[in-house]
PDB file of N, CA, C and O in Angstrom:
ATOM      1  N   MET A   1       9.177  31.623 -34.266  1.00  0.00           N
ATOM      2  CA  MET A   1       8.167  30.826 -34.487  1.00  0.00           C
ATOM      3  C   MET A   1       7.541  31.222 -35.760  1.00  0.00           C
ATOM      4  O   MET A   1       7.083  32.360 -35.653  1.00  0.00           O
ATOM      5  N   ILE A   2       7.373  30.769 -36.792  1.00  0.00           N
ATOM      6  CA  ILE A   2       6.666  31.198 -38.057  1.00  0.00           C
ATOM      7  C   ILE A   2       4.931  30.715 -38.030  1.00  0.00           C
ATOM      8  O   ILE A   2       4.514  29.561 -38.138  1.00  0.00           O
ATOM      9  N   PRO A   3       4.096  31.986 -37.851  1.00  0.00           N
ATOM     10  CA  PRO A   3       2.530  31.565 -37.663  1.00  0.00           C
ATOM     11  C   PRO A   3       2.288  30.683 -38.833  1.00  0.00           C
ATOM     12  O   PRO A   3       2.813  30.827 -39.936  1.00  0.00           O
ATOM     13  N   VAL A   4       1.475  29.792 -38.505  1.00  0.00           N
ATOM     14  CA  VAL A   4       0.648  28.872 -39.641  1.00  0.00           C
ATOM     15  C   VAL A   4      -0.270  29.923 -40.238  1.00  0.00           C
ATOM     16  O   VAL A   4      -0.616  30.878 -39.542  1.00  0.00           O
ATOM     17  N   MET A   5      -0.673  29.797 -41.469  1.00  0.00           N
ATOM     18  CA  MET A   5      -1.337  30.619 -42.326  1.00  0.00           C
ATOM     19  C   MET A   5      -2.792  29.738 -41.881  1.00  0.00           C
ATOM     20  O   MET A   5      -2.859  28.539 -41.611  1.00  0.00           O
ATOM     21  N   SER A   6      -3.772  30.621 -41.900  1.00  0.00           N
ATOM     22  CA  SER A   6      -5.092  30.070 -41.760  1.00  0.00           C
ATOM     23  C   SER A   6      -5.591  29.025 -42.486  1.00  0.00           C
ATOM     24  O   SER A   6      -6.150  28.065 -41.955  1.00  0.00           O
ATOM     25  N   LYS A   7      -5.382  29.177 -43.989  1.00  0.00           N
ATOM     26  CA  LYS A   7      -5.828  28.003 -44.955  1.00  0.00           C
ATOM     27  C   LYS A   7      -4.886  26.711 -44.591  1.00  0.00           C
ATOM     28  O   LYS A   7      -5.295  25.580 -44.853  1.00  0.00           O
ATOM     29  N   ASP A   8      -3.941  26.867 -44.137  1.00  0.00           N
ATOM     30  CA  ASP A   8      -2.833  25.766 -43.455  1.00  0.00           C
ATOM     31  C   ASP A   8      -3.544  25.029 -42.411  1.00  0.00           C
ATOM     32  O   ASP A   8      -3.537  23.798 -42.410  1.00  0.00           O
ATOM     33  N   GLN A   9      -4.194  25.756 -41.467  1.00  0.00           N
ATOM     34  CA  GLN A   9      -4.981  25.190 -40.363  1.00  0.00           C
ATOM     35  C   GLN A   9      -6.242  24.580 -40.984  1.00  0.00           C
ATOM     36  O   GLN A   9      -6.602  23.449 -40.659  1.00  0.00           O
ATOM     37  N   VAL A  10      -6.843  25.238 -41.778  1.00  0.00           N
ATOM     38  CA  VAL A  10      -8.007  24.267 -42.387  1.00  0.00           C
ATOM     39  C   VAL A  10      -7.822  22.647 -42.753  1.00  0.00           C
ATOM     40  O   VAL A  10      -8.516  21.706 -42.367  1.00  0.00           O
ATOM     41  N   GLU A  11      -6.665  22.637 -43.619  1.00  0.00           N
ATOM     42  CA  GLU A  11      -6.153  21.489 -44.161  1.00  0.00           C
ATOM     43  C   GLU A  11      -5.636  20.765 -42.848  1.00  0.00           C
ATOM     44  O   GLU A  11      -6.016  19.599 -42.733  1.00  0.00           O
ATOM     45  N   ARG A  12      -5.039  21.139 -42.102  1.00  0.00           N
ATOM     46  CA  ARG A  12      -4.436  20.302 -40.729  1.00  0.00           C
ATOM     47  C   ARG A  12      -5.918  19.766 -40.218  1.00  0.00           C
ATOM     48  O   ARG A  12      -6.048  18.561 -40.006  1.00  0.00           O
ATOM     49  N   TYR A  13      -6.932  20.583 -40.040  1.00  0.00           N
ATOM     50  CA  TYR A  13      -8.204  20.311 -39.227  1.00  0.00           C
ATOM     51  C   TYR A  13      -8.752  19.111 -40.040  1.00  0.00           C
ATOM     52  O   TYR A  13      -9.102  18.114 -39.409  1.00  0.00           O
ATOM     53  N   ILE A  14      -8.857  19.127 -41.409  1.00  0.00           N
ATOM     54  CA  ILE A  14      -9.509  18.458 -42.514  1.00  0.00           C
ATOM     55  C   ILE A  14      -8.586  17.005 -42.199  1.00  0.00           C
ATOM     56  O   ILE A  14      -9.246  15.966 -42.209  1.00  0.00           O
ATOM     57  N   THR A  15      -7.292  16.904 -41.959  1.00  0.00           N
ATOM     58  CA  THR A  15      -6.273  15.895 -41.964  1.00  0.00           C
ATOM     59  C   THR A  15      -6.742  14.991 -40.420  1.00  0.00           C
ATOM     60  O   THR A  15      -6.972  13.784 -40.354  1.00  0.00           O
ATOM     61  N   LEU A  16      -6.779  15.776 -39.525  1.00  0.00           N
ATOM     62  CA  LEU A  16      -7.295  15.356 -38.196  1.00  0.00           C
ATOM     63  C   LEU A  16      -8.585  14.618 -38.354  1.00  0.00           C
ATOM     64  O   LEU A  16      -8.687  13.525 -37.797  1.00  0.00           O
ATOM     65  N   LEU A  17      -9.675  15.140 -39.119  1.00  0.00           N
ATOM     66  CA  LEU A  17     -10.787  14.582 -39.162  1.00  0.00           C
ATOM     67  C   LEU A  17     -10.863  13.437 -40.087  1.00  0.00           C
ATOM     68  O   LEU A  17     -11.936  12.876 -40.307  1.00  0.00           O
ATOM     69  N   GLU A  18      -9.453  12.975 -40.784  1.00  0.00           N
ATOM     70  CA  GLU A  18      -9.675  11.767 -41.231  1.00  0.00           C
ATOM     71  C   GLU A  18      -9.673  10.747 -40.360  1.00  0.00           C
ATOM     72  O   GLU A  18      -9.998   9.610 -40.702  1.00  0.00           O
ATOM     73  N   ASP A  19      -9.415  10.967 -39.507  1.00  0.00           N
ATOM     74  CA  ASP A  19      -8.984   9.815 -38.363  1.00  0.00           C
ATOM     75  C   ASP A  19     -10.764   9.691 -37.741  1.00  0.00           C
ATOM     76  O   ASP A  19     -11.343  10.589 -37.131  1.00  0.00           O
ATOM     77  N   PRO A  20     -11.230   8.617 -38.031  1.00  0.00           N
ATOM     78  CA  PRO A  20     -12.761   7.994 -37.546  1.00  0.00           C
ATOM     79  C   PRO A  20     -12.774   8.818 -36.166  1.00  0.00           C
ATOM     80  O   PRO A  20     -13.540   9.776 -36.067  1.00  0.00           O
ATOM     81  N   ALA A  21     -12.084   8.520 -35.290  1.00  0.00           N
ATOM     82  CA  ALA A  21     -12.181   8.876 -33.477  1.00  0.00           C
ATOM     83  C   ALA A  21     -12.274  10.642 -33.564  1.00  0.00           C
ATOM     84  O   ALA A  21     -13.001  11.162 -32.718  1.00  0.00           O
ATOM     85  N   HIS A  22     -11.692  11.399 -34.378  1.00  0.00           N
ATOM     86  CA  HIS A  22     -11.872  12.732 -34.093  1.00  0.00           C
ATOM     87  C   HIS A  22     -13.109  13.157 -35.042  1.00  0.00           C
ATOM     88  O   HIS A  22     -13.726  14.153 -34.664  1.00  0.00           O
ATOM     89  N   LEU A  23     -13.533  12.548 -36.189  1.00  0.00           N
ATOM     90  CA  LEU A  23     -14.637  12.719 -36.889  1.00  0.00           C
ATOM     91  C   LEU A  23     -15.975  12.567 -36.147  1.00  0.00           C
ATOM     92  O   LEU A  23     -17.001  13.219 -36.338  1.00  0.00           O
ATOM     93  N   ASP A  24     -15.714  11.355 -35.065  1.00  0.00           N
ATOM     94  CA  ASP A  24     -17.101  10.839 -34.437  1.00  0.00           C
ATOM     95  C   ASP A  24     -17.213  11.873 -33.053  1.00  0.00           C
ATOM     96  O   ASP A  24     -18.313  12.136 -32.568  1.00  0.00           O
ATOM     97  N   ALA A  25     -15.831  12.462 -32.444  1.00  0.00           N
ATOM     98  CA  ALA A  25     -15.848  13.199 -31.528  1.00  0.00           C
ATOM     99  C   ALA A  25     -16.626  14.689 -32.095  1.00  0.00           C
ATOM    100  O   ALA A  25     -17.447  15.338 -31.446  1.00  0.00           O
ATOM    101  N   ALA A  26     -16.178  14.975 -33.309  1.00  0.00           N
ATOM    102  CA  ALA A  26     -16.390  16.306 -33.570  1.00  0.00           C
ATOM    103  C   ALA A  26     -18.351  16.262 -33.849  1.00  0.00           C
ATOM    104  O   ALA A  26     -18.923  17.310 -33.549  1.00  0.00           O
ATOM    105  N   GLY A  27     -19.130  15.239 -34.320  1.00  0.00           N
ATOM    106  CA  GLY A  27     -20.208  15.024 -34.367  1.00  0.00           C
ATOM    107  C   GLY A  27     -20.786  15.501 -35.661  1.00  0.00           C
ATOM    108  O   GLY A  27     -21.985  15.772 -35.738  1.00  0.00           O
ATOM    109  N   PHE A  28     -19.921  15.620 -36.749  1.00  0.00           N
ATOM    110  CA  PHE A  28     -20.107  16.371 -38.074  1.00  0.00           C
ATOM    111  C   PHE A  28     -21.146  15.425 -38.980  1.00  0.00           C
ATOM    112  O   PHE A  28     -20.873  14.228 -39.066  1.00  0.00           O
ATOM    113  N   ASP A  29     -22.338  15.946 -39.658  1.00  0.00           N
ATOM    114  CA  ASP A  29     -22.910  15.124 -40.561  1.00  0.00           C
ATOM    115  C   ASP A  29     -23.462  16.167 -41.358  1.00  0.00           C
ATOM    116  O   ASP A  29     -23.420  15.860 -42.550  1.00  0.00           O
ATOM    117  N   ASP A  30     -23.970  17.302 -41.141  1.00  0.00           N
ATOM    118  CA  ASP A  30     -24.288  18.384 -41.938  1.00  0.00           C
ATOM    119  C   ASP A  30     -24.062  19.590 -41.113  1.00  0.00           C
ATOM    120  O   ASP A  30     -25.011  20.181 -40.599  1.00  0.00           O
ATOM    121  N   PRO A  31     -22.926  19.948 -40.980  1.00  0.00           N
ATOM    122  CA  PRO A  31     -22.467  21.306 -39.976  1.00  0.00           C
ATOM    123  C   PRO A  31     -22.809  22.483 -40.701  1.00  0.00           C
ATOM    124  O   PRO A  31     -23.117  22.511 -41.893  1.00  0.00           O
ATOM    125  N   ASP A  32     -22.744  23.409 -39.960  1.00  0.00           N
ATOM    126  CA  ASP A  32     -22.952  24.750 -40.183  1.00  0.00           C
ATOM    127  C   ASP A  32     -21.131  25.355 -40.280  1.00  0.00           C
ATOM    128  O   ASP A  32     -20.195  25.010 -39.560  1.00  0.00           O
ATOM    129  N   PRO A  33     -21.134  26.182 -41.250  1.00  0.00           N
ATOM    130  CA  PRO A  33     -19.839  26.469 -41.346  1.00  0.00           C
ATOM    131  C   PRO A  33     -19.201  27.281 -39.722  1.00  0.00           C
ATOM    132  O   PRO A  33     -18.139  27.001 -39.165  1.00  0.00           O
ATOM    133  N   ALA A  34     -20.148  28.225 -39.301  1.00  0.00           N
ATOM    134  CA  ALA A  34     -19.769  28.360 -37.980  1.00  0.00           C
ATOM    135  C   ALA A  34     -19.292  27.373 -36.952  1.00  0.00           C
ATOM    136  O   ALA A  34     -18.286  27.494 -36.253  1.00  0.00           O
ATOM    137  N   ASP A  35     -20.251  26.261 -36.956  1.00  0.00           N
ATOM    138  CA  ASP A  35     -19.855  25.032 -36.000  1.00  0.00           C
ATOM    139  C   ASP A  35     -18.257  24.398 -36.418  1.00  0.00           C
ATOM    140  O   ASP A  35     -17.396  24.142 -35.576  1.00  0.00           O
ATOM    141  N   VAL A  36     -18.123  24.248 -37.653  1.00  0.00           N
ATOM    142  CA  VAL A  36     -17.058  23.759 -38.024  1.00  0.00           C
ATOM    143  C   VAL A  36     -15.843  24.816 -37.583  1.00  0.00           C
ATOM    144  O   VAL A  36     -14.815  24.321 -37.120  1.00  0.00           O
ATOM    145  N   VAL A  37     -15.927  25.975 -37.694  1.00  0.00           N
ATOM    146  CA  VAL A  37     -14.853  26.610 -37.479  1.00  0.00           C
ATOM    147  C   VAL A  37     -14.757  26.881 -35.632  1.00  0.00           C
ATOM    148  O   VAL A  37     -13.648  27.112 -35.151  1.00  0.00           O
ATOM    149  N   ALA A  38     -15.788  26.834 -34.874  1.00  0.00           N
ATOM    150  CA  ALA A  38     -15.768  26.827 -33.460  1.00  0.00           C
ATOM    151  C   ALA A  38     -15.248  25.532 -33.099  1.00  0.00           C
ATOM    152  O   ALA A  38     -14.282  25.502 -32.336  1.00  0.00           O
ATOM    153  N   ALA A  39     -15.731  24.485 -33.522  1.00  0.00           N
ATOM    154  CA  ALA A  39     -14.988  22.829 -33.211  1.00  0.00           C
ATOM    155  C   ALA A  39     -13.465  23.051 -33.402  1.00  0.00           C
ATOM    156  O   ALA A  39     -12.705  22.762 -32.478  1.00  0.00           O
ATOM    157  N   ALA A  40     -13.023  23.519 -34.492  1.00  0.00           N
ATOM    158  CA  ALA A  40     -11.688  23.504 -34.659  1.00  0.00           C
ATOM    159  C   ALA A  40     -10.816  24.585 -33.792  1.00  0.00           C
ATOM    160  O   ALA A  40      -9.611  24.556 -33.544  1.00  0.00           O
ATOM    161  N   ALA A  41     -11.601  25.351 -33.489  1.00  0.00           N
ATOM    162  CA  ALA A  41     -10.771  26.178 -32.227  1.00  0.00           C
ATOM    163  C   ALA A  41     -10.962  25.539 -30.886  1.00  0.00           C
ATOM    164  O   ALA A  41     -10.034  25.645 -30.084  1.00  0.00           O
ATOM    165  N   ARG A  42     -11.974  24.931 -30.562  1.00  0.00           N
ATOM    166  CA  ARG A  42     -12.513  24.325 -29.144  1.00  0.00           C
ATOM    167  C   ARG A  42     -11.590  23.121 -28.793  1.00  0.00           C
ATOM    168  O   ARG A  42     -11.037  22.821 -27.735  1.00  0.00           O
ATOM    169  N   ASP A  43     -11.603  22.441 -30.192  1.00  0.00           N
ATOM    170  CA  ASP A  43     -11.055  20.833 -29.909  1.00  0.00           C
ATOM    171  C   ASP A  43      -9.788  20.836 -30.070  1.00  0.00           C
ATOM    172  O   ASP A  43      -9.143  19.977 -29.468  1.00  0.00           O
ATOM    173  N   HIS A  44      -9.080  21.824 -30.943  1.00  0.00           N
ATOM    174  CA  HIS A  44      -7.841  21.551 -31.284  1.00  0.00           C
ATOM    175  C   HIS A  44      -6.800  22.721 -31.500  1.00  0.00           C
ATOM    176  O   HIS A  44      -5.653  22.556 -31.914  1.00  0.00           O
ATOM    177  N   GLY A  45      -7.377  23.928 -31.154  1.00  0.00           N
ATOM    178  CA  GLY A  45      -6.730  25.237 -31.169  1.00  0.00           C
ATOM    179  C   GLY A  45      -6.432  25.663 -32.473  1.00  0.00           C
ATOM    180  O   GLY A  45      -5.356  26.254 -32.572  1.00  0.00           O
ATOM    181  N   LEU A  46      -7.108  25.522 -33.531  1.00  0.00           N
ATOM    182  CA  LEU A  46      -6.617  25.939 -34.576  1.00  0.00           C
ATOM    183  C   LEU A  46      -7.437  27.149 -34.994  1.00  0.00           C
ATOM    184  O   LEU A  46      -8.650  27.069 -34.805  1.00  0.00           O
ATOM    185  N   SER A  47      -7.020  28.089 -35.454  1.00  0.00           N
ATOM    186  CA  SER A  47      -7.787  29.280 -35.932  1.00  0.00           C
ATOM    187  C   SER A  47      -7.785  29.768 -37.432  1.00  0.00           C
ATOM    188  O   SER A  47      -6.795  30.147 -38.057  1.00  0.00           O
ATOM    189  N   PHE A  48      -9.202  29.680 -37.932  1.00  0.00           N
ATOM    190  CA  PHE A  48      -9.468  30.285 -39.390  1.00  0.00           C
ATOM    191  C   PHE A  48     -10.800  30.609 -39.223  1.00  0.00           C
ATOM    192  O   PHE A  48     -11.527  30.262 -38.291  1.00  0.00           O
ATOM    193  N   SER A  49     -11.124  31.399 -40.325  1.00  0.00           N
ATOM    194  CA  SER A  49     -12.290  31.729 -40.538  1.00  0.00           C
ATOM    195  C   SER A  49     -13.337  31.060 -41.506  1.00  0.00           C
ATOM    196  O   SER A  49     -13.031  30.106 -42.222  1.00  0.00           O
ATOM    197  N   GLU A  50     -14.453  31.560 -41.482  1.00  0.00           N
ATOM    198  CA  GLU A  50     -15.294  30.776 -42.460  1.00  0.00           C
ATOM    199  C   GLU A  50     -14.779  31.241 -43.989  1.00  0.00           C
ATOM    200  O   GLU A  50     -14.662  30.352 -44.833  1.00  0.00           O
ATOM    201  N   ALA A  51     -14.525  32.385 -44.286  1.00  0.00           N
ATOM    202  CA  ALA A  51     -13.750  32.909 -45.467  1.00  0.00           C
ATOM    203  C   ALA A  51     -12.504  31.814 -45.748  1.00  0.00           C
ATOM    204  O   ALA A  51     -12.503  31.264 -46.849  1.00  0.00           O
ATOM    205  N   ASP A  52     -11.456  31.486 -44.796  1.00  0.00           N
ATOM    206  CA  ASP A  52     -10.590  30.482 -44.891  1.00  0.00           C
ATOM    207  C   ASP A  52     -11.055  29.075 -45.289  1.00  0.00           C
ATOM    208  O   ASP A  52     -10.381  28.325 -45.995  1.00  0.00           O
ATOM    209  N   LEU A  53     -12.228  28.782 -44.794  1.00  0.00           N
ATOM    210  CA  LEU A  53     -12.495  27.307 -44.764  1.00  0.00           C
ATOM    211  C   LEU A  53     -13.260  27.004 -46.208  1.00  0.00           C
ATOM    212  O   LEU A  53     -13.262  25.924 -46.798  1.00  0.00           O
ATOM    213  N   LYS A  54     -13.915  28.246 -46.628  1.00  0.00           N
ATOM    214  CA  LYS A  54     -14.413  28.340 -47.899  1.00  0.00           C
ATOM    215  C   LYS A  54     -13.510  28.254 -48.963  1.00  0.00           C
ATOM    216  O   LYS A  54     -13.846  27.713 -50.016  1.00  0.00           O
ATOM    217  N   SER A  55     -12.133  28.847 -48.756  1.00  0.00           N
ATOM    218  CA  SER A  55     -11.204  28.950 -49.697  1.00  0.00           C
ATOM    219  C   SER A  55     -10.683  27.772 -49.650  1.00  0.00           C
ATOM    220  O   SER A  55     -10.170  27.365 -50.692  1.00  0.00           O
ATOM    221  N   ALA A  56     -10.665  27.056 -48.672  1.00  0.00           N
ATOM    222  CA  ALA A  56      -9.544  25.710 -48.677  1.00  0.00           C
ATOM    223  C   ALA A  56     -10.440  24.832 -49.453  1.00  0.00           C
ATOM    224  O   ALA A  56      -9.937  24.227 -50.400  1.00  0.00           O
ATOM    225  N   LEU A  57     -11.874  24.649 -49.158  1.00  0.00           N
ATOM    226  CA  LEU A  57     -12.739  23.551 -49.711  1.00  0.00           C
ATOM    227  C   LEU A  57     -12.779  24.031 -51.416  1.00  0.00           C
ATOM    228  O   LEU A  57     -12.814  23.100 -52.221  1.00  0.00           O
ATOM    229  N   ASN A  58     -12.776  25.238 -51.882  1.00  0.00           N
ATOM    230  CA  ASN A  58     -12.741  25.607 -52.977  1.00  0.00           C
ATOM    231  C   ASN A  58     -11.499  25.249 -53.569  1.00  0.00           C
ATOM    232  O   ASN A  58     -11.620  25.141 -54.789  1.00  0.00           O
ATOM    233  N   THR A  59     -10.318  25.018 -53.141  1.00  0.00           N
ATOM    234  CA  THR A  59      -9.141  24.596 -53.448  1.00  0.00           C
ATOM    235  C   THR A  59      -9.145  23.269 -53.949  1.00  0.00           C
ATOM    236  O   THR A  59      -8.783  22.860 -55.052  1.00  0.00           O
ATOM    237  N   ARG A  60      -9.782  22.426 -52.605  1.00  0.00           N
ATOM    238  CA  ARG A  60      -9.812  21.037 -53.294  1.00  0.00           C
ATOM    239  C   ARG A  60     -10.609  20.913 -54.086  1.00  0.00           C
ATOM    240  O   ARG A  60     -10.225  20.054 -54.879  1.00  0.00           O
ATOM    241  N   ILE A  61     -11.760  21.381 -54.403  1.00  0.00           N
ATOM    242  CA  ILE A  61     -12.907  21.180 -55.096  1.00  0.00           C
ATOM    243  C   ILE A  61     -12.015  21.463 -56.924  1.00  0.00           C
ATOM    244  O   ILE A  61     -12.077  20.612 -57.812  1.00  0.00           O
ATOM    245  N   CYS A  62     -11.371  22.644 -57.054  1.00  0.00           N
ATOM    246  CA  CYS A  62     -10.819  23.070 -58.156  1.00  0.00           C
ATOM    247  C   CYS A  62      -9.630  22.281 -58.525  1.00  0.00           C
ATOM    248  O   CYS A  62      -9.248  22.276 -59.696  1.00  0.00           O
ATOM    249  N   ASP A  63      -8.851  21.430 -57.356  1.00  0.00           N
ATOM    250  CA  ASP A  63      -7.701  20.585 -57.646  1.00  0.00           C
ATOM    251  C   ASP A  63      -8.271  19.158 -58.143  1.00  0.00           C
ATOM    252  O   ASP A  63      -7.506  18.329 -58.636  1.00  0.00           O
ATOM    253  N   ALA A  64      -9.513  18.937 -58.004  1.00  0.00           N
ATOM    254  CA  ALA A  64     -10.357  17.549 -57.883  1.00  0.00           C
ATOM    255  C   ALA A  64      -9.927  16.561 -57.006  1.00  0.00           C
ATOM    256  O   ALA A  64      -9.882  15.371 -57.318  1.00  0.00           O
ATOM    257  N   ARG A  65      -9.530  17.115 -55.649  1.00  0.00           N
ATOM    258  CA  ARG A  65      -9.349  16.426 -54.300  1.00  0.00           C
ATOM    259  C   ARG A  65     -10.580  16.196 -53.804  1.00  0.00           C
ATOM    260  O   ARG A  65     -11.607  16.805 -54.106  1.00  0.00           O
ATOM    261  N   SER A  66     -10.447  15.185 -52.934  1.00  0.00           N
ATOM    262  CA  SER A  66     -11.530  14.937 -52.599  1.00  0.00           C
ATOM    263  C   SER A  66     -12.158  15.989 -51.262  1.00  0.00           C
ATOM    264  O   SER A  66     -11.387  16.808 -50.762  1.00  0.00           O
ATOM    265  N   LEU A  67     -13.271  15.898 -50.876  1.00  0.00           N
ATOM    266  CA  LEU A  67     -13.591  16.828 -49.772  1.00  0.00           C
ATOM    267  C   LEU A  67     -13.794  15.625 -48.536  1.00  0.00           C
ATOM    268  O   LEU A  67     -13.924  14.407 -48.666  1.00  0.00           O
ATOM    269  N   PRO A  68     -13.769  16.376 -47.436  1.00  0.00           N
ATOM    270  CA  PRO A  68     -13.824  15.385 -46.280  1.00  0.00           C
ATOM    271  C   PRO A  68     -15.164  14.732 -46.054  1.00  0.00           C
ATOM    272  O   PRO A  68     -16.037  15.550 -45.763  1.00  0.00           O
ATOM    273  N   ARG A  69     -15.498  13.665 -46.102  1.00  0.00           N
ATOM    274  CA  ARG A  69     -16.538  12.980 -45.668  1.00  0.00           C
ATOM    275  C   ARG A  69     -17.109  12.687 -44.191  1.00  0.00           C
ATOM    276  O   ARG A  69     -16.223  12.338 -43.410  1.00  0.00           O
ATOM    277  N   PRO A  70     -18.000  12.734 -43.815  1.00  0.00           N
ATOM    278  CA  PRO A  70     -19.343  13.047 -44.548  1.00  0.00           C
ATOM    279  C   PRO A  70     -19.770  14.545 -44.905  1.00  0.00           C
ATOM    280  O   PRO A  70     -20.530  14.930 -45.793  1.00  0.00           O
ATOM    281  N   TRP A  71     -19.190  15.141 -44.128  1.00  0.00           N
ATOM    282  CA  TRP A  71     -19.495  16.800 -44.008  1.00  0.00           C
ATOM    283  C   TRP A  71     -19.008  17.641 -45.319  1.00  0.00           C
ATOM    284  O   TRP A  71     -19.725  18.591 -45.634  1.00  0.00           O
ATOM    285  N   GLY A  72     -18.093  17.431 -45.944  1.00  0.00           N
ATOM    286  CA  GLY A  72     -17.787  18.263 -46.879  1.00  0.00           C
ATOM    287  C   GLY A  72     -18.404  18.643 -47.894  1.00  0.00           C
ATOM    288  O   GLY A  72     -18.269  19.779 -48.349  1.00  0.00           O
ATOM    289  N   TRP A  73     -19.182  17.741 -48.406  1.00  0.00           N
ATOM    290  CA  TRP A  73     -20.308  18.378 -49.774  1.00  0.00           C
ATOM    291  C   TRP A  73     -21.481  18.994 -49.053  1.00  0.00           C
ATOM    292  O   TRP A  73     -21.781  20.083 -49.542  1.00  0.00           O
ATOM    293  N   PRO A  74     -22.134  18.672 -48.171  1.00  0.00           N
ATOM    294  CA  PRO A  74     -23.220  19.551 -47.819  1.00  0.00           C
ATOM    295  C   PRO A  74     -22.538  20.848 -47.088  1.00  0.00           C
ATOM    296  O   PRO A  74     -23.244  21.834 -46.876  1.00  0.00           O
ATOM    297  N   LEU A  75     -21.359  20.841 -46.761  1.00  0.00           N
ATOM    298  CA  LEU A  75     -20.741  22.282 -46.246  1.00  0.00           C
ATOM    299  C   LEU A  75     -20.413  22.961 -47.405  1.00  0.00           C
ATOM    300  O   LEU A  75     -20.432  24.189 -47.326  1.00  0.00           O
ATOM    301  N   ALA A  76     -20.063  22.365 -48.656  1.00  0.00           N
ATOM    302  CA  ALA A  76     -19.622  23.123 -49.702  1.00  0.00           C
ATOM    303  C   ALA A  76     -20.599  23.752 -50.280  1.00  0.00           C
ATOM    304  O   ALA A  76     -20.308  24.699 -51.011  1.00  0.00           O
ATOM    305  N   ARG A  77     -21.918  23.399 -50.105  1.00  0.00           N
ATOM    306  CA  ARG A  77     -23.020  23.433 -50.750  1.00  0.00           C
ATOM    307  C   ARG A  77     -23.678  24.845 -49.722  1.00  0.00           C
ATOM    308  O   ARG A  77     -24.141  25.843 -50.274  1.00  0.00           O
ATOM    309  N   LYS A  78     -23.630  24.736 -48.544  1.00  0.00           N
ATOM    310  CA  LYS A  78     -23.939  26.047 -47.651  1.00  0.00           C
ATOM    311  C   LYS A  78     -23.051  27.068 -47.934  1.00  0.00           C
ATOM    312  O   LYS A  78     -23.494  28.212 -47.830  1.00  0.00           O
ATOM    313  N   LEU A  79     -21.866  26.914 -48.278  1.00  0.00           N
ATOM    314  CA  LEU A  79     -20.963  28.158 -48.649  1.00  0.00           C
ATOM    315  C   LEU A  79     -21.052  28.239 -50.019  1.00  0.00           C
ATOM    316  O   LEU A  79     -20.031  28.783 -50.439  1.00  0.00           O
ATOM    317  N   GLY A  80     -21.932  27.896 -51.054  1.00  0.00           N
ATOM    318  CA  GLY A  80     -21.910  28.354 -52.392  1.00  0.00           C
ATOM    319  C   GLY A  80     -21.093  27.766 -53.476  1.00  0.00           C
ATOM    320  O   GLY A  80     -21.114  28.054 -54.672  1.00  0.00           O
ATOM    321  N   LEU A  81     -20.427  26.961 -52.902  1.00  0.00           N
ATOM    322  CA  LEU A  81     -19.309  26.472 -53.849  1.00  0.00           C
ATOM    323  C   LEU A  81     -19.870  25.485 -54.882  1.00  0.00           C
ATOM    324  O   LEU A  81     -19.370  25.293 -55.990  1.00  0.00           O
ATOM    325  N   VAL A  82     -21.039  24.840 -54.365  1.00  0.00           N
ATOM    326  CA  VAL A  82     -21.541  23.676 -55.571  1.00  0.00           C
ATOM    327  C   VAL A  82     -22.862  23.842 -55.277  1.00  0.00           C
ATOM    328  O   VAL A  82     -23.380  24.318 -54.267  1.00  0.00           O
ATOM    329  N   ARG A  83     -23.492  23.270 -56.550  1.00  0.00           N
ATOM    330  CA  ARG A  83     -25.042  23.312 -56.419  1.00  0.00           C
ATOM    331  C   ARG A  83     -25.462  21.913 -55.816  1.00  0.00           C
ATOM    332  O   ARG A  83     -24.596  21.041 -55.730  1.00  0.00           O
ATOM    333  N   SER A  84     -26.836  21.642 -55.366  1.00  0.00           N
ATOM    334  CA  SER A  84     -27.400  20.709 -55.000  1.00  0.00           C
ATOM    335  C   SER A  84     -27.658  19.900 -56.081  1.00  0.00           C
ATOM    336  O   SER A  84     -28.258  18.836 -55.926  1.00  0.00           O
TER     337      SER A  84
END
């Protein structure tokens, strides 16, 4: 079995959270990056670091793709990717 890259796991997690039921279960509104990483591991068995999360969100911003709602932009601010 080929291991899934960490950045791919971030994208998989974001896709999961596009389902309102998963988003409600995660309870994200204005999360801390460590909370996102921990929730992905705890709730879905996905493994990625805060650096992987930052990289994936940065790629979405640079590619003019949307960030996850409602927590993507607040998280991007906390990670220093965008300004308030």
